Biopython code that builds the backbone (N, CA, C, O; Angstrom):
import numpy as np
from Bio.PDB.StructureBuilder import StructureBuilder

atoms = [
    (1, "UNK", "N", (-9.447, -18.427, -4.730)),
    (1, "UNK", "CA", (-8.843, -17.002, -5.277)),
    (1, "UNK", "C", (-8.534, -16.578, -3.701)),
    (1, "UNK", "O", (-9.398, -16.473, -2.831)),
    (2, "UNK", "N", (-7.053, -16.350, -3.522)),
    (2, "UNK", "CA", (-6.327, -15.678, -2.296)),
    (2, "UNK", "C", (-7.081, -13.903, -2.321)),
    (2, "UNK", "O", (-7.332, -13.229, -3.320)),
    (3, "UNK", "N", (-7.261, -13.585, -1.061)),
    (3, "UNK", "CA", (-7.657, -12.281, -0.933)),
    (3, "UNK", "C", (-6.555, -11.392, -0.757)),
    (3, "UNK", "O", (-5.616, -11.597, 0.012)),
    (4, "UNK", "N", (-6.730, -10.212, -1.632)),
    (4, "UNK", "CA", (-5.637, -9.202, -1.553)),
    (4, "UNK", "C", (-5.731, -8.434, -0.412)),
    (4, "UNK", "O", (-6.787, -8.359, 0.216)),
    (5, "UNK", "N", (-4.430, -7.685, 0.010)),
    (5, "UNK", "CA", (-4.121, -6.967, 0.981)),
    (5, "UNK", "C", (-4.096, -5.486, 0.467)),
    (5, "UNK", "O", (-3.294, -5.275, -0.443)),
    (6, "UNK", "N", (-4.807, -4.485, 0.881)),
    (6, "UNK", "CA", (-4.778, -3.240, 0.639)),
    (6, "UNK", "C", (-4.271, -2.305, 1.634)),
    (6, "UNK", "O", (-4.133, -2.699, 2.793)),
    (7, "UNK", "N", (-3.923, -0.885, 1.248)),
    (7, "UNK", "CA", (-3.448, -0.016, 2.187)),
    (7, "UNK", "C", (-4.214, 1.237, 1.480)),
    (7, "UNK", "O", (-4.731, 1.114, 0.369)),
    (8, "UNK", "N", (-4.235, 2.145, 2.032)),
    (8, "UNK", "CA", (-4.925, 3.549, 1.629)),
    (8, "UNK", "C", (-3.978, 4.684, 1.564)),
    (8, "UNK", "O", (-3.195, 5.124, 2.406)),
    (9, "UNK", "N", (-4.334, 5.161, -0.032)),
    (9, "UNK", "CA", (-3.033, 6.321, 0.018)),
    (9, "UNK", "C", (-3.922, 7.175, -0.763)),
    (9, "UNK", "O", (-4.822, 6.760, -1.492)),
    (10, "UNK", "N", (-3.552, 8.634, -0.525)),
    (10, "UNK", "CA", (-4.181, 9.723, -1.234)),
    (10, "UNK", "C", (-3.024, 9.724, -2.158)),
    (10, "UNK", "O", (-1.826, 9.490, -1.993)),
    (11, "UNK", "N", (-3.998, 10.175, -3.543)),
    (11, "UNK", "CA", (-3.126, 10.623, -4.828)),
    (11, "UNK", "C", (-2.573, 11.877, -4.742)),
    (11, "UNK", "O", (-3.331, 12.845, -4.696)),
    (12, "UNK", "N", (-1.171, 12.055, -4.707)),
    (12, "UNK", "CA", (-0.451, 13.424, -4.504)),
    (12, "UNK", "C", (-1.053, 14.400, -5.537)),
    (12, "UNK", "O", (-1.090, 15.579, -5.186)),
    (13, "UNK", "N", (-1.582, 14.052, -6.889)),
    (13, "UNK", "CA", (-2.065, 14.812, -7.658)),
    (13, "UNK", "C", (-3.052, 15.451, -7.708)),
    (13, "UNK", "O", (-3.042, 16.674, -7.852)),
    (14, "UNK", "N", (-4.351, 14.575, -7.573)),
    (14, "UNK", "CA", (-5.562, 14.649, -7.610)),
    (14, "UNK", "C", (-6.215, 14.719, -6.103)),
    (14, "UNK", "O", (-7.208, 15.443, -6.036)),
    (15, "UNK", "N", (-5.881, 14.190, -5.099)),
    (15, "UNK", "CA", (-6.225, 14.219, -3.739)),
    (15, "UNK", "C", (-7.191, 12.980, -3.577)),
    (15, "UNK", "O", (-7.619, 12.799, -2.437)),
    (16, "UNK", "N", (-7.633, 12.017, -4.664)),
    (16, "UNK", "CA", (-8.450, 10.943, -4.520)),
    (16, "UNK", "C", (-7.956, 9.957, -3.485)),
    (16, "UNK", "O", (-6.741, 9.827, -3.335)),
    (17, "UNK", "N", (-8.796, 9.262, -2.770)),
    (17, "UNK", "CA", (-8.380, 8.286, -2.103)),
    (17, "UNK", "C", (-8.334, 6.852, -2.719)),
    (17, "UNK", "O", (-9.349, 6.378, -3.231)),
    (18, "UNK", "N", (-7.163, 6.162, -2.672)),
    (18, "UNK", "CA", (-6.902, 4.876, -3.469)),
    (18, "UNK", "C", (-6.485, 3.732, -2.466)),
    (18, "UNK", "O", (-5.876, 3.772, -1.396)),
    (19, "UNK", "N", (-7.031, 2.698, -3.195)),
    (19, "UNK", "CA", (-6.660, 1.547, -2.439)),
    (19, "UNK", "C", (-5.790, 0.766, -3.400)),
    (19, "UNK", "O", (-6.024, 0.351, -4.535)),
    (20, "UNK", "N", (-4.308, 0.652, -2.329)),
    (20, "UNK", "CA", (-3.400, 0.027, -3.388)),
    (20, "UNK", "C", (-3.014, -1.089, -2.788)),
    (20, "UNK", "O", (-3.251, -1.313, -1.601)),
    (21, "UNK", "N", (-2.465, -1.782, -3.462)),
    (21, "UNK", "CA", (-2.229, -3.449, -3.093)),
    (21, "UNK", "C", (-0.705, -3.171, -2.458)),
    (21, "UNK", "O", (0.168, -2.376, -2.806)),
    (22, "UNK", "N", (-0.750, -4.073, -1.478)),
    (22, "UNK", "CA", (0.374, -4.254, -0.661)),
    (22, "UNK", "C", (1.617, -4.453, -1.482)),
    (22, "UNK", "O", (2.634, -3.826, -1.185)),
    (23, "UNK", "N", (1.599, -5.225, -2.419)),
    (23, "UNK", "CA", (2.923, -5.743, -3.179)),
    (23, "UNK", "C", (3.302, -4.487, -4.057)),
    (23, "UNK", "O", (4.376, -4.618, -4.644)),
    (24, "UNK", "N", (2.556, -3.146, -4.290)),
    (24, "UNK", "CA", (3.194, -2.038, -4.891)),
    (24, "UNK", "C", (4.039, -1.057, -3.805)),
    (24, "UNK", "O", (4.674, -0.107, -4.262)),
    (25, "UNK", "N", (4.026, -1.282, -2.562)),
    (25, "UNK", "CA", (4.624, -0.462, -1.789)),
    (25, "UNK", "C", (6.201, -0.389, -2.272)),
    (25, "UNK", "O", (6.828, -1.405, -2.572)),
    (26, "UNK", "N", (6.818, 1.067, -2.312)),
    (26, "UNK", "CA", (7.893, 1.284, -2.936)),
    (26, "UNK", "C", (7.948, 1.360, -4.408)),
    (26, "UNK", "O", (8.980, 1.638, -5.019)),
    (27, "UNK", "N", (6.946, 1.135, -4.897)),
    (27, "UNK", "CA", (7.012, 0.998, -6.554)),
    (27, "UNK", "C", (6.286, 2.202, -6.984)),
    (27, "UNK", "O", (5.611, 2.889, -6.218)),
    (28, "UNK", "N", (6.475, 2.471, -8.451)),
    (28, "UNK", "CA", (5.815, 3.646, -9.048)),
    (28, "UNK", "C", (4.337, 2.999, -9.609)),
    (28, "UNK", "O", (4.166, 2.009, -10.321)),
    (29, "UNK", "N", (3.497, 3.781, -9.115)),
    (29, "UNK", "CA", (2.060, 3.449, -9.651)),
    (29, "UNK", "C", (1.359, 4.523, -10.272)),
    (29, "UNK", "O", (1.975, 5.585, -10.363)),
    (30, "UNK", "N", (0.057, 4.459, -10.773)),
    (30, "UNK", "CA", (-0.588, 5.268, -11.713)),
    (30, "UNK", "C", (-2.247, 5.477, -11.052)),
    (30, "UNK", "O", (-3.080, 4.571, -11.009)),
    (31, "UNK", "N", (-2.399, 6.480, -10.710)),
    (31, "UNK", "CA", (-3.657, 6.905, -10.450)),
    (31, "UNK", "C", (-4.602, 6.618, -11.360)),
    (31, "UNK", "O", (-4.548, 7.146, -12.470)),
    (32, "UNK", "N", (-5.669, 5.683, -11.002)),
    (32, "UNK", "CA", (-6.636, 5.442, -12.202)),
    (32, "UNK", "C", (-7.721, 6.439, -12.233)),
    (32, "UNK", "O", (-8.756, 6.190, -12.850)),
    (33, "UNK", "N", (-7.552, 7.549, -11.608)),
    (33, "UNK", "CA", (-8.475, 8.724, -11.741)),
    (33, "UNK", "C", (-8.116, 9.890, -12.813)),
    (33, "UNK", "O", (-8.754, 10.444, -13.708)),
    (34, "UNK", "N", (-6.908, 9.994, -12.347)),
    (34, "UNK", "CA", (-6.190, 11.425, -13.146)),
    (34, "UNK", "C", (-4.979, 11.133, -14.035)),
    (34, "UNK", "O", (-4.536, 11.945, -14.847)),
    (35, "UNK", "N", (-4.441, 9.826, -13.805)),
    (35, "UNK", "CA", (-3.120, 9.132, -14.388)),
    (35, "UNK", "C", (-1.873, 10.035, -14.025)),
    (35, "UNK", "O", (-0.944, 10.294, -14.790)),
    (36, "UNK", "N", (-2.029, 10.495, -12.636)),
    (36, "UNK", "CA", (-0.818, 10.791, -11.978)),
    (36, "UNK", "C", (0.217, 9.785, -11.477)),
    (36, "UNK", "O", (-0.192, 8.764, -10.924)),
    (37, "UNK", "N", (1.308, 9.960, -11.604)),
    (37, "UNK", "CA", (2.308, 8.942, -11.181)),
    (37, "UNK", "C", (2.943, 9.546, -10.024)),
    (37, "UNK", "O", (3.244, 10.735, -9.929)),
    (38, "UNK", "N", (3.199, 8.273, -8.791)),
    (38, "UNK", "CA", (3.901, 8.410, -7.668)),
    (38, "UNK", "C", (4.360, 7.228, -7.243)),
    (38, "UNK", "O", (4.222, 6.262, -7.994)),
    (39, "UNK", "N", (4.961, 7.071, -6.029)),
    (39, "UNK", "CA", (5.398, 5.776, -5.522)),
    (39, "UNK", "C", (4.494, 5.412, -4.359)),
    (39, "UNK", "O", (4.216, 6.075, -3.360)),
    (40, "UNK", "N", (4.164, 4.391, -4.670)),
    (40, "UNK", "CA", (2.988, 3.815, -3.507)),
    (40, "UNK", "C", (3.703, 3.786, -1.929)),
    (40, "UNK", "O", (4.704, 3.079, -1.805)),
    (41, "UNK", "N", (3.341, 4.332, -1.065)),
    (41, "UNK", "CA", (3.723, 4.298, 0.237)),
    (41, "UNK", "C", (2.932, 4.468, 1.265)),
    (41, "UNK", "O", (2.048, 5.285, 1.008)),
    (42, "UNK", "N", (2.872, 3.940, 2.557)),
    (42, "UNK", "CA", (2.019, 3.811, 3.563)),
    (42, "UNK", "C", (2.930, 4.000, 5.071)),
    (42, "UNK", "O", (3.955, 3.401, 5.397)),
    (43, "UNK", "N", (2.270, 4.901, 5.732)),
    (43, "UNK", "CA", (2.716, 5.060, 7.279)),
    (43, "UNK", "C", (4.311, 5.338, 7.078)),
    (43, "UNK", "O", (4.867, 6.008, 6.207)),
    (44, "UNK", "N", (4.964, 4.475, 8.363)),
    (44, "UNK", "CA", (6.316, 4.875, 8.536)),
    (44, "UNK", "C", (7.126, 4.382, 7.203)),
    (44, "UNK", "O", (8.141, 4.947, 6.793)),
    (45, "UNK", "N", (6.653, 3.491, 6.725)),
    (45, "UNK", "CA", (7.277, 2.749, 5.410)),
    (45, "UNK", "C", (7.199, 4.161, 4.224)),
    (45, "UNK", "O", (8.007, 4.045, 3.303)),
    (46, "UNK", "N", (6.366, 5.364, 4.185)),
    (46, "UNK", "CA", (6.125, 6.153, 3.117)),
    (46, "UNK", "C", (7.167, 7.094, 3.314)),
    (46, "UNK", "O", (7.626, 7.627, 2.304)),
    (47, "UNK", "N", (7.751, 7.483, 4.724)),
    (47, "UNK", "CA", (8.636, 8.120, 5.151)),
    (47, "UNK", "C", (10.405, 7.639, 5.078)),
    (47, "UNK", "O", (11.367, 8.386, 5.253)),
    (48, "UNK", "N", (10.416, 6.579, 4.854)),
    (48, "UNK", "CA", (11.468, 5.725, 4.293)),
    (48, "UNK", "C", (12.392, 5.761, 3.308)),
    (48, "UNK", "O", (11.774, 6.641, 2.709)),
    (49, "UNK", "N", (13.168, 5.610, 2.734)),
    (49, "UNK", "CA", (14.175, 5.565, 1.543)),
    (49, "UNK", "C", (13.755, 4.556, 0.802)),
    (49, "UNK", "O", (13.414, 3.539, 1.406)),
    (50, "UNK", "N", (13.676, 4.579, -0.638)),
    (50, "UNK", "CA", (13.283, 3.507, -1.296)),
    (50, "UNK", "C", (14.406, 2.322, -1.520)),
    (50, "UNK", "O", (14.177, 1.242, -2.064)),
    (51, "UNK", "N", (15.609, 2.736, -1.009)),
    (51, "UNK", "CA", (16.832, 1.758, -0.675)),
    (51, "UNK", "C", (16.435, 1.035, 0.371)),
    (51, "UNK", "O", (17.047, -0.023, 0.519)),
    (52, "UNK", "N", (15.524, 1.305, 1.211)),
    (52, "UNK", "CA", (15.515, 0.531, 2.494)),
    (52, "UNK", "C", (14.422, -0.368, 2.382)),
    (52, "UNK", "O", (13.325, -0.125, 2.885)),
    (53, "UNK", "N", (14.690, -1.434, 1.718)),
    (53, "UNK", "CA", (13.549, -2.375, 1.496)),
    (53, "UNK", "C", (13.197, -3.318, 2.486)),
    (53, "UNK", "O", (12.166, -3.986, 2.399)),
    (54, "UNK", "N", (14.020, -3.414, 3.453)),
    (54, "UNK", "CA", (13.311, -3.934, 4.756)),
    (54, "UNK", "C", (12.582, -3.463, 5.629)),
    (54, "UNK", "O", (12.144, -4.253, 6.465)),
    (55, "UNK", "N", (12.196, -1.972, 5.727)),
    (55, "UNK", "CA", (11.261, -1.370, 6.085)),
    (55, "UNK", "C", (10.365, -1.270, 5.199)),
    (55, "UNK", "O", (9.358, -1.004, 5.855)),
    (56, "UNK", "N", (10.048, -1.316, 4.013)),
    (56, "UNK", "CA", (9.020, -1.596, 2.968)),
    (56, "UNK", "C", (8.264, -2.934, 3.416)),
    (56, "UNK", "O", (7.121, -3.002, 3.869)),
    (57, "UNK", "N", (9.377, -4.234, 3.132)),
    (57, "UNK", "CA", (9.087, -5.196, 3.721)),
    (57, "UNK", "C", (8.436, -5.540, 4.767)),
    (57, "UNK", "O", (7.480, -6.312, 4.706)),
    (58, "UNK", "N", (8.914, -4.954, 5.987)),
    (58, "UNK", "CA", (8.089, -5.208, 7.233)),
    (58, "UNK", "C", (6.807, -4.487, 7.166)),
    (58, "UNK", "O", (5.871, -4.963, 7.808)),
    (59, "UNK", "N", (6.629, -3.448, 6.510)),
    (59, "UNK", "CA", (5.322, -2.637, 6.505)),
    (59, "UNK", "C", (4.465, -3.643, 5.883)),
    (59, "UNK", "O", (3.535, -4.118, 6.535)),
    (60, "UNK", "N", (4.730, -4.075, 4.473)),
    (60, "UNK", "CA", (4.100, -4.820, 3.599)),
    (60, "UNK", "C", (3.605, -6.270, 4.493)),
    (60, "UNK", "O", (2.570, -6.798, 4.087)),
    (61, "UNK", "N", (4.217, -6.829, 5.526)),
    (61, "UNK", "CA", (3.933, -7.828, 6.106)),
    (61, "UNK", "C", (3.241, -7.517, 7.305)),
    (61, "UNK", "O", (2.634, -8.430, 7.865)),
    (62, "UNK", "N", (3.235, -6.321, 7.812)),
    (62, "UNK", "CA", (2.010, -6.050, 8.932)),
    (62, "UNK", "C", (0.791, -5.715, 8.353)),
    (62, "UNK", "O", (-0.192, -6.080, 8.998)),
    (63, "UNK", "N", (0.515, -4.914, 6.952)),
    (63, "UNK", "CA", (-0.480, -5.002, 6.446)),
    (63, "UNK", "C", (-1.296, -6.280, 6.059)),
    (63, "UNK", "O", (-2.506, -6.371, 6.265)),
    (64, "UNK", "N", (-0.606, -7.171, 5.535)),
    (64, "UNK", "CA", (-1.201, -8.277, 5.128)),
    (64, "UNK", "C", (-1.300, -9.391, 6.590)),
    (64, "UNK", "O", (-2.172, -10.251, 6.469)),
    (65, "UNK", "N", (-0.609, -9.425, 7.723)),
    (65, "UNK", "CA", (-1.186, -9.630, 8.678)),
    (65, "UNK", "C", (-2.407, -9.329, 9.453)),
    (65, "UNK", "O", (-3.102, -10.115, 10.098)),
    (66, "UNK", "N", (-2.570, -7.871, 9.256)),
    (66, "UNK", "CA", (-3.961, -7.311, 9.484)),
    (66, "UNK", "C", (-4.951, -7.588, 8.805)),
    (66, "UNK", "O", (-6.016, -7.755, 9.400)),
    (67, "UNK", "N", (-4.888, -7.745, 7.055)),
    (67, "UNK", "CA", (-5.691, -8.379, 6.694)),
    (67, "UNK", "C", (-6.179, -9.676, 7.001)),
    (67, "UNK", "O", (-7.364, -9.946, 7.191)),
    (68, "UNK", "N", (-5.254, -10.447, 7.042)),
    (68, "UNK", "CA", (-5.791, -12.065, 7.359)),
    (68, "UNK", "C", (-6.481, -12.017, 8.849)),
    (68, "UNK", "O", (-7.457, -12.746, 9.028)),
    (69, "UNK", "N", (-6.058, -11.268, 9.824)),
    (69, "UNK", "CA", (-6.705, -10.927, 11.145)),
    (69, "UNK", "C", (-8.305, -10.573, 10.970)),
    (69, "UNK", "O", (-9.154, -11.211, 11.591)),
    (70, "UNK", "N", (-8.593, -9.654, 10.198)),
    (70, "UNK", "CA", (-9.969, -9.009, 9.733)),
    (70, "UNK", "C", (-10.650, -10.357, 8.980)),
    (70, "UNK", "O", (-11.781, -10.700, 9.323)),
    (71, "UNK", "N", (-10.013, -11.017, 8.070)),
    (71, "UNK", "CA", (-10.656, -12.224, 7.680)),
    (71, "UNK", "C", (-10.912, -13.058, 8.436)),
    (71, "UNK", "O", (-12.000, -13.608, 8.266)),
    (72, "UNK", "N", (-10.194, -13.444, 9.394)),
    (72, "UNK", "CA", (-10.780, -14.411, 10.134)),
    (72, "UNK", "C", (-11.608, -14.198, 11.504)),
    (72, "UNK", "O", (-11.995, -15.122, 12.219)),
    (73, "UNK", "N", (-11.816, -12.807, 11.751)),
    (73, "UNK", "CA", (-12.972, -12.433, 12.760)),
    (73, "UNK", "C", (-14.093, -12.174, 11.999)),
    (73, "UNK", "O", (-15.129, -11.981, 12.633)),
    (74, "UNK", "N", (-14.153, -12.112, 10.537)),
    (74, "UNK", "CA", (-15.664, -12.223, 9.938)),
    (74, "UNK", "C", (-15.872, -13.536, 9.739)),
    (74, "UNK", "O", (-17.064, -13.836, 9.665)),
    (75, "UNK", "N", (-14.979, -14.557, 9.610)),
    (75, "UNK", "CA", (-15.314, -15.922, 9.164)),
    (75, "UNK", "C", (-15.705, -16.719, 10.349)),
    (75, "UNK", "O", (-16.029, -17.899, 10.219)),
]
sb = StructureBuilder()
sb.init_structure("model")
sb.init_model(0)
sb.init_chain("A")
sb.init_seg("    ")
for serial, (resi, resn, name, xyz) in enumerate(atoms, 1):
    if name == "N":
        sb.init_residue(resn, " ", resi, " ")
    sb.init_atom(name, np.array(xyz, "f"), 0.0, 1.0, " ", f" {name:<3s}", serial, name[0])
structure = sb.get_structure()
């Protein structure tokens, strides 16, 4: 089973720290704690316009690469 890549985001409604799958960058998600709805964003991509999919995809690729590097260091 492939390992999932996540990024950390705080829920804008309840403030809880969430681990969000990279594939949800730029998409609407729901907080599993409070049910708050928001757009998943991380770092510079979070400040980008949702229409700027190039930046979102670049950030997703960076996060996946970081996850793969961590995986290789631990194995």
